[in-house]
C-alpha positions as CSV (number, residue, x, y, z in Angstrom):
1,M,0.0,0.0,0.0
2,T,1.5,3.3,-1.0
3,D,1.8,6.3,1.3
4,T,-0.9,8.1,-0.7
5,Q,-3.4,5.2,-0.1
6,N,-2.6,5.1,3.6
7,T,-3.1,8.8,3.8
8,Q,-6.5,8.6,2.1
9,K,-7.6,5.7,4.4
10,N,-6.6,7.5,7.5
11,S,-8.4,10.6,6.3
12,A,-11.6,8.6,5.7
13,L,-11.3,7.0,9.2
14,T,-10.8,10.4,10.8
15,E,-13.8,11.7,9.0
16,L,-15.9,8.9,10.3
17,L,-14.7,9.4,13.8
18,E,-15.4,13.1,13.7
19,N,-18.9,12.7,12.2
20,D,-21.3,12.0,15.2
21,Q,-24.0,10.5,13.0
22,Y,-22.0,7.4,12.4
23,L,-21.0,6.8,16.0
24,K,-24.1,8.0,17.9
25,I,-25.9,5.1,19.6
26,P,-29.7,5.7,19.6
27,E,-31.2,6.4,23.0
28,L,-34.3,5.0,24.6
29,G,-37.4,6.5,22.9
30,E,-35.6,7.8,19.9
31,L,-37.0,7.5,16.4
32,V,-34.4,5.9,14.1
33,N,-34.4,5.2,10.3
34,A,-33.1,1.7,9.7
35,T,-32.7,-0.8,6.9
36,V,-34.6,-4.1,6.8
37,I,-32.0,-7.0,6.8
38,S,-34.4,-10.0,7.3
39,I,-38.0,-10.9,7.8
40,K,-38.8,-14.1,9.5
41,G,-42.2,-15.0,11.0
42,R,-43.2,-12.3,13.4
43,E,-39.8,-10.8,13.6
44,V,-38.2,-8.1,11.5
45,R,-34.5,-7.4,11.9
46,L,-33.1,-4.0,11.1
47,D,-29.6,-2.5,10.6
48,I,-29.2,0.7,12.5
49,N,-26.5,2.8,10.6
50,G,-24.1,-0.2,10.7
51,L,-23.7,0.3,14.4
52,T,-26.0,-2.3,15.8
53,T,-28.9,-4.6,15.0
54,G,-32.4,-4.1,16.1
55,V,-35.5,-6.3,16.1
56,V,-39.2,-5.6,15.9
57,R,-41.5,-8.4,17.0
58,G,-44.9,-9.3,18.2
59,R,-47.4,-6.5,18.7
60,E,-44.8,-3.9,17.9
61,L,-45.0,-4.9,14.3
62,Y,-48.4,-3.2,14.0
63,N,-48.8,0.6,14.1
64,E,-52.0,2.4,14.9
65,G,-52.7,2.8,11.2
66,G,-52.7,-0.9,10.5
67,A,-50.3,-3.8,9.9
68,S,-46.7,-3.2,8.6
69,G,-46.7,-6.4,6.7
70,N,-45.9,-4.9,3.3
71,I,-42.3,-4.2,4.1
72,K,-39.5,-6.2,2.4
73,K,-35.8,-6.7,2.7
74,G,-33.7,-3.6,1.9
75,D,-36.6,-1.1,2.8
76,K,-35.8,1.9,4.8
77,V,-38.2,2.1,7.8
78,D,-38.8,4.2,10.9
79,A,-38.8,2.6,14.3
80,T,-38.7,3.7,17.9
81,V,-36.2,2.3,20.4
82,I,-38.1,0.7,23.3
83,D,-35.2,-1.2,24.9
84,L,-31.5,-0.7,24.5
85,E,-30.7,-4.4,24.7
86,N,-32.8,-7.5,24.8
87,E,-32.0,-11.1,25.9
88,N,-30.1,-11.6,22.6
89,G,-28.1,-8.4,22.9
90,E,-30.1,-6.7,20.2
91,M,-31.8,-3.4,20.4
92,E,-35.6,-3.7,20.8
93,L,-37.6,-1.6,18.4
94,S,-41.2,-0.7,17.7
95,F,-43.1,0.2,14.5
96,R,-46.2,1.0,16.7
97,F,-44.6,3.8,18.6
98,A,-42.7,5.0,15.6
99,G,-46.0,5.3,13.6
100,N,-47.6,7.2,16.5
101,K,-44.6,9.5,16.9
102,K,-44.3,10.1,13.2
103,T,-48.0,11.1,13.0
104,W,-47.6,13.6,15.8
105,E,-44.5,15.1,14.1
106,D,-46.5,15.4,10.8
107,M,-49.4,17.1,12.6
108,R,-47.0,19.5,14.3
109,E,-45.7,20.5,10.9
110,Q,-49.3,20.9,9.6
111,F,-50.1,23.0,12.7
112,Q,-47.1,25.3,12.1
113,K,-48.0,25.8,8.5
114,N,-51.7,26.2,9.3
115,E,-52.5,23.6,6.7
116,V,-56.0,22.4,6.0
117,V,-56.5,18.7,6.9
118,E,-59.5,16.4,6.7
119,V,-60.8,14.6,9.8
120,K,-63.5,12.0,10.2
121,V,-66.3,12.4,12.9
122,T,-66.5,9.3,15.0
123,D,-68.7,10.5,17.8
124,A,-70.4,13.5,19.4
125,N,-71.1,14.9,22.9
126,K,-72.8,18.0,24.2
127,G,-69.5,20.0,23.8
128,G,-68.7,19.1,20.2
129,L,-67.5,16.4,17.9
130,I,-64.9,13.5,18.4
131,V,-62.8,13.3,15.3
132,K,-59.9,11.1,13.9
133,L,-56.9,12.6,12.1
134,N,-55.0,9.6,10.8
135,H,-55.2,7.3,13.9
136,I,-55.1,10.2,16.4
137,T,-58.3,11.1,18.3
138,G,-59.0,14.8,18.5
139,F,-61.9,17.2,19.4
140,L,-63.8,19.8,17.5
141,P,-65.6,22.1,19.9
142,V,-69.1,23.2,18.9
143,S,-67.9,26.8,19.0
144,Q,-65.4,26.0,16.3
145,L,-67.9,24.8,13.8
146,S,-68.6,27.0,10.8
147,P,-71.8,29.1,10.9
148,E,-73.2,26.7,8.3
149,N,-72.8,23.7,10.6
150,Y,-73.4,25.4,13.9
151,P,-76.4,23.9,15.7
152,R,-78.8,26.8,16.3
153,V,-81.2,25.7,19.0
154,N,-83.7,27.9,20.7
155,G,-82.8,28.4,24.4
156,G,-79.5,26.5,24.0
157,D,-81.2,23.2,24.8
158,K,-78.2,20.8,25.2
159,I,-80.2,17.7,24.3
160,K,-81.3,19.2,21.0
161,I,-77.8,20.4,20.3
162,L,-76.5,16.9,20.8
163,E,-79.1,15.5,18.4
164,K,-77.9,17.9,15.7
165,L,-74.2,17.1,16.4
166,K,-74.9,13.4,16.0
167,D,-75.9,14.0,12.4
168,F,-72.2,14.6,11.7
169,I,-71.0,11.1,12.8
170,G,-69.3,9.3,9.9
171,K,-68.9,12.5,7.9
172,K,-65.6,14.1,6.9
173,I,-64.8,17.8,7.7
174,R,-62.0,20.1,6.6
175,V,-60.3,21.7,9.6
176,N,-57.2,23.5,10.8
177,I,-55.3,22.2,13.8
178,L,-56.1,24.8,16.6
179,D,-54.0,23.3,19.4
180,L,-51.5,20.4,19.7
181,N,-49.8,18.8,22.7
182,T,-47.7,15.8,22.0
183,E,-47.0,14.9,25.7
184,D,-50.7,15.0,26.7
185,E,-51.7,13.7,23.3
186,K,-54.2,16.5,23.0
187,L,-55.5,17.5,19.6
188,I,-58.0,20.4,19.1
189,V,-59.2,21.3,15.6
190,S,-61.4,24.1,14.1
191,E,-63.6,24.3,11.1
192,K,-64.5,28.0,11.8
193,T,-60.9,29.2,11.2
194,I,-61.1,28.0,7.6
195,W,-64.4,29.6,7.1
196,E,-63.1,32.9,8.5
197,E,-60.1,32.9,6.3
198,E,-62.2,32.2,3.2
199,Q,-64.6,35.0,4.2
200,Q,-61.9,37.7,4.7
201,N,-61.8,38.6,1.0
202,V,-65.6,38.9,0.9
203,I,-65.9,40.7,4.2
204,S,-63.5,43.4,2.9
205,K,-66.2,44.3,0.4
206,I,-68.6,45.5,3.2
207,S,-68.5,48.4,5.5
208,I,-70.4,49.7,8.6
209,G,-73.4,51.7,7.4
210,D,-74.1,49.6,4.3
211,I,-77.7,48.6,3.7
212,I,-78.1,44.9,2.8
213,E,-81.0,42.7,1.7
214,G,-80.9,39.2,2.9
215,T,-82.9,36.1,3.9
216,V,-83.5,34.9,7.5
217,T,-81.8,31.6,7.8
218,A,-82.4,30.8,11.5
219,L,-84.1,32.2,14.6
220,A,-82.7,32.0,18.2
221,D,-84.0,33.5,21.4
222,F,-81.2,36.1,21.2
223,G,-81.7,37.2,17.6
224,A,-82.1,36.3,13.9
225,F,-79.4,35.1,11.4
226,V,-79.5,36.7,8.0
227,K,-77.7,35.5,4.9
228,F,-76.8,38.1,2.2
229,L,-74.6,38.9,-0.7
230,P,-72.3,42.0,-0.5
231,K,-72.9,44.6,-3.2
232,G,-71.3,43.5,-6.4
233,V,-71.1,39.8,-5.5
234,T,-73.3,37.4,-7.4
235,D,-71.8,34.0,-6.6
236,Q,-73.6,32.4,-3.7
237,S,-70.3,31.0,-2.5
238,G,-69.5,34.6,-1.5
239,A,-72.6,35.0,0.7
240,L,-72.1,36.3,4.2
241,E,-74.2,35.8,7.3
242,G,-74.9,38.4,10.0
243,L,-76.8,38.6,13.2
244,V,-79.7,40.9,14.0
245,H,-79.8,41.0,17.8
246,I,-83.3,40.9,19.3
247,S,-82.8,44.5,20.6
248,E,-82.1,45.6,17.0
249,I,-85.2,44.0,15.3
250,A,-87.8,46.6,16.3
251,W,-88.1,49.7,18.5
252,Q,-90.7,48.1,20.7
253,R,-90.0,45.3,23.1
254,I,-90.5,41.8,21.8
255,D,-90.1,38.5,23.7
256,H,-88.7,36.4,20.8
257,P,-87.7,37.2,17.2
258,K,-90.4,34.8,16.0
259,D,-92.9,37.4,17.1
260,L,-92.0,39.4,14.0
261,L,-89.8,37.3,11.8
262,R,-89.9,33.8,10.1
263,V,-87.2,31.6,8.5
264,G,-87.1,32.4,4.7
265,Q,-88.3,36.0,5.1
266,V,-86.5,38.6,3.0
267,L,-85.6,41.8,4.9
268,K,-83.4,44.8,4.8
269,A,-80.9,45.8,7.5
270,E,-78.0,48.1,8.2
271,I,-74.5,46.8,9.0
272,I,-73.7,48.3,12.5
273,G,-70.7,46.3,13.4
274,I,-67.9,44.0,12.0
275,D,-65.7,42.0,14.4
276,G,-63.5,39.6,12.5
277,S,-65.9,37.3,10.8
278,K,-68.8,38.4,12.9
279,I,-71.3,40.8,11.3
280,F,-73.9,42.7,13.3
281,L,-77.0,44.1,11.7
282,S,-79.9,46.3,12.7
283,M,-83.4,46.5,11.2
284,K,-84.7,49.2,13.5
285,K,-82.1,51.7,12.3
286,L,-83.9,51.8,9.0
287,K,-87.1,53.0,10.7
288,T,-87.9,56.4,12.3
289,D,-87.6,56.2,16.1
290,P,-91.3,56.5,17.3
291,W,-90.1,57.8,20.6
292,A,-88.7,61.0,18.9
293,D,-92.2,62.6,18.9
294,V,-93.8,60.6,21.7
295,E,-94.4,63.8,23.7
296,N,-96.8,64.9,21.0
297,K,-98.9,61.8,21.5
298,Y,-98.7,61.3,25.3
299,K,-98.2,63.5,28.3
300,V,-97.7,62.8,32.0
301,G,-101.1,62.8,33.7
302,D,-102.9,61.5,30.6
303,I,-105.4,58.7,31.1
304,V,-104.8,56.1,28.4
305,E,-106.1,52.7,27.4
306,G,-103.6,49.9,26.9
307,T,-103.4,46.1,26.2
308,V,-101.4,44.0,28.7
309,L,-98.7,42.2,26.8
310,K,-97.0,40.3,29.6
311,T,-97.0,40.1,33.4
312,N,-93.9,39.4,35.5
313,P,-92.9,39.8,39.2
314,F,-92.0,43.5,38.7
315,G,-95.1,44.7,36.8
316,L,-97.2,44.7,33.6
317,F,-95.9,45.4,30.1
318,V,-98.5,47.4,28.3
319,E,-99.0,48.3,24.6
320,L,-100.4,51.7,24.1
321,D,-100.0,51.6,20.3
322,E,-98.0,49.5,17.7
323,D,-94.7,51.3,18.6
324,I,-95.0,52.6,22.1
325,H,-95.0,50.2,25.1
326,G,-95.1,51.2,28.7
327,L,-94.5,49.6,32.1
328,A,-96.9,49.6,35.1
329,H,-94.4,48.9,37.9
330,V,-95.6,46.7,40.7
331,S,-95.4,49.7,43.0
332,E,-98.1,51.4,40.8
333,L,-100.6,48.5,40.9
334,G,-101.9,49.3,44.4
335,E,-101.1,48.0,47.8
336,D,-103.3,44.9,47.5
337,N,-101.5,43.8,44.4
338,A,-97.9,44.5,45.3
339,E,-96.9,40.9,45.6
340,N,-98.6,39.3,42.6
341,P,-99.2,41.4,39.4
342,S,-100.8,38.4,37.7
343,K,-103.8,38.9,40.0
344,V,-104.3,42.4,38.5
345,A,-104.4,41.4,34.8
346,K,-103.3,38.8,32.2
347,S,-102.0,39.0,28.7
348,G,-104.6,40.5,26.4
349,D,-106.5,42.4,29.0
350,V,-107.4,46.0,28.1
351,L,-107.2,48.5,31.1
352,K,-107.0,52.2,31.7
353,F,-103.8,53.7,33.1
354,K,-102.5,57.0,34.1
355,I,-99.1,58.1,32.7
356,V,-96.9,58.9,35.6
357,S,-93.5,59.3,33.8
358,L,-92.2,59.8,30.3
359,E,-88.5,59.5,29.3
360,P,-88.2,59.6,25.4
361,K,-84.4,59.3,25.3
362,E,-84.5,56.2,27.4
363,H,-87.6,54.8,25.6
364,R,-89.4,54.5,28.9
365,L,-93.0,55.3,29.8
366,G,-94.4,54.7,33.3
367,L,-98.0,53.8,33.9
368,S,-100.1,53.5,37.0
369,L,-103.3,51.9,38.1
370,K,-102.9,53.2,41.6
371,A,-103.0,56.8,40.4
372,M,-106.4,56.1,38.8
373,D,-108.0,55.7,42.3
374,E,-106.5,58.9,43.8
375,K,-109.1,61.3,42.3
376,P,-112.2,59.3,43.5
377,K,-110.6,59.0,47.0
378,K,-110.0,62.7,47.1
379,E,-113.6,63.5,46.1
380,K,-114.9,61.0,48.7
381,K,-112.8,62.8,51.3
382,E,-114.2,66.2,50.2
383,V,-117.8,64.8,50.4
384,E,-117.2,63.6,53.9
385,E,-115.7,66.9,54.9
386,E,-118.7,68.7,53.5
387,K,-121.0,66.4,55.4
388,E,-119.2,67.1,58.6
389,A,-119.4,70.8,57.9
390,E,-123.1,70.5,57.3
391,K,-123.6,68.6,60.5
392,A,-121.6,71.2,62.4
393,E,-123.6,74.0,60.8
394,A,-126.9,72.2,61.7
395,K,-125.7,71.7,65.2
396,D,-124.8,75.4,65.5
397,E,-128.3,76.4,64.2
398,T,-130.0,74.1,66.7
399,K,-127.9,75.6,69.5
400,E,-128.8,79.2,68.4
401,E,-132.5,78.4,68.2
402,K,-132.4,76.8,71.7
403,E,-130.6,79.9,73.1
404,I,-133.3,82.2,71.6
405,T,-136.1,80.0,73.0
406,E,-134.5,80.1,76.4
407,E,-134.2,83.9,76.3
408,V,-137.9,84.3,75.3
409,S,-139.0,81.9,78.0
410,T,-136.9,83.7,80.6
411,A,-138.4,87.1,79.7
412,E,-142.0,85.8,80.0
413,T,-141.2,84.4,83.4
414,V,-139.8,87.7,84.7
415,A,-142.9,89.6,83.4
416,E,-145.3,87.2,85.2
417,E,-143.5,87.7,88.5
418,Q,-143.7,91.6,88.5
419,P,-146.6,93.4,90.5
420,A,-149.5,94.8,88.5
421,S,-148.6,98.4,89.6
422,E,-145.1,98.0,88.2
423,Q,-146.3,96.6,85.0
424,I,-146.3,99.2,82.3
425,T,-149.3,99.1,80.2
426,E,-149.2,100.9,77.0
427,E,-152.7,102.0,76.1
428,P,-153.7,104.4,73.4
429,T,-154.1,108.0,74.5
430,K,-157.8,109.0,74.7
431,S,-158.7,112.2,73.1
432,A,-160.8,114.7,75.1
433,E,-164.3,114.6,74.2
């Protein structure tokens, strides 16, 4: 061997010694890439970088995604070290753990890149959907469903929500990975984030103050959902959905949106707020505020007739006309009815009230039944006072008459007791004949 060859050989050996990847012995739990050197029965032997031999056997041949029976000699495979040395002096490896670890690593990459992945719904509970991404179980919270799939249930009835969620079992949904924790094996996904991202381009076409025309898609106790196309958009895939809160449906008080709206109804509304993908609408802003001129129709002290809309522990809600509603507070129903307004009236009853307060800016009008009785009571009191005065006057007259009678009687008695000579007799003066 020439000096040149020796030098080259020593240089190659030095390079191998200096390169850690050739000398590094895998540690427990580490994922290694090895070469299949033999397959015999339920055992697969692997060459690990020429440093040592590993074996995969028994249940460790199967990963969570299925059997690894399609491998052949010479294939490069991933395996996880589960024991540094077995009874034969070989490193014990696992395809099962390797497959699981590789899946989590792939998901972390998808999470970091915010990639869209497809999951299959396997079950549902009151909080959301149980999904599978590859062989990893994850969770899709109900709040992370897109508006199209969100279960809109009146009153938030959890049993009805669960019934709607169960309709998704067996279906596939496109999602983003929202949260990932390898140690706890926690996987949270979201459908809404994809919808929000897709909507951003469309949402940029609308502004606060725009007037839209849309169709009511759903009614809930807190408001109505309205689907509409922004101005200039004709493709239904670009449709947006906004919420008309119950307080923005009409100027008057309503108990539920269904009192005035129905699913499928076409209406106009004004955009009053945009928060990310959330769009807030108002129907009442397109109408003149009836309270602006309420003082021209009603005044404090007026006696009005109204229909009781609803009773509750603090009073009666009363409709004076289509737009103006008032409240007869429990304190204005009279002392006998202070504890139970429902004894005074029921929905649909028509009663007369007195207006005791009017606040147009606050949209408040106070009514009173108690004040209706104040005038009759006052008149009754005045009548009683007059009767008492008459009695006193009659008593005084009787007393005066009695006093006069007594005086006359006394005078007559004195005259009778005087002698005849002392009595003065007034006789007519006789003229001389």
